[in-house]
C-alpha positions, 0 to 999 in steps of 0.5 A: 448706206450708214450702219450703227449698230451697239452691243454689249446690253443685257441684265446686271446685278446692281453694282455691276458693270456693262461695256456698250460698243456702236460700231459705223460703217458707211460714214466718216467715224473720225469727223462725228461727234458721237453720243450715247442716249437711253430711253427709260420705259414712259421717260423721253430719251435723255443724253448719257454721254458725248464725245466730239472729235477731238475727245473731249467729253460730256457726261449727265450729271446722273452717270458722271463718275460713273460712266465712261465714253471712248471712242476708236477712230482705227475701228469706227467704234465708240464706247460705253464703260459703265460701272456702278450701275443702279436699277436707275440706269435701267434702259434702252442705250442709243448709240448717236453720230451727228455733225453739222449736218445729219445725225444717225442712230442705232436700234438701241441695246437693253440694259436691264440692272436688276437683282 
C-alpha cells in the first residue's frame, strides 16, 4: 500500500521559516517525480514545486527564490524548505508522487503564517 505522510507544518510569523517533509512507502521512490502543492481556503489546489527523478526543479513564480524542494532517495523522502514566509503562503500543503502511469497524494499538512 502506497503512503505519503507529510509533516512539519505549523504556525509561523511572517518572515519565518519551516521545513516540510513527506515520507513515502510502498513505492519505488527513485522512479517517481515528486511535488508539493497547496490549497488555501476557497481556492483551487496549486503547484508549489516539482523535483524530477534527475533532480531538476520547477517552482511557481510566487515561491521562487524563497522555497527549495529536495529529495533524499535513501530515505524515500521529499522536503520543502520555506523561507521568508508570507501570510499568502497560508494553506494546506500536499505531497504528490507521480510517474507516467499513476499518481499519489498525501493527506496534507497545515501551514499558517500569521503574527
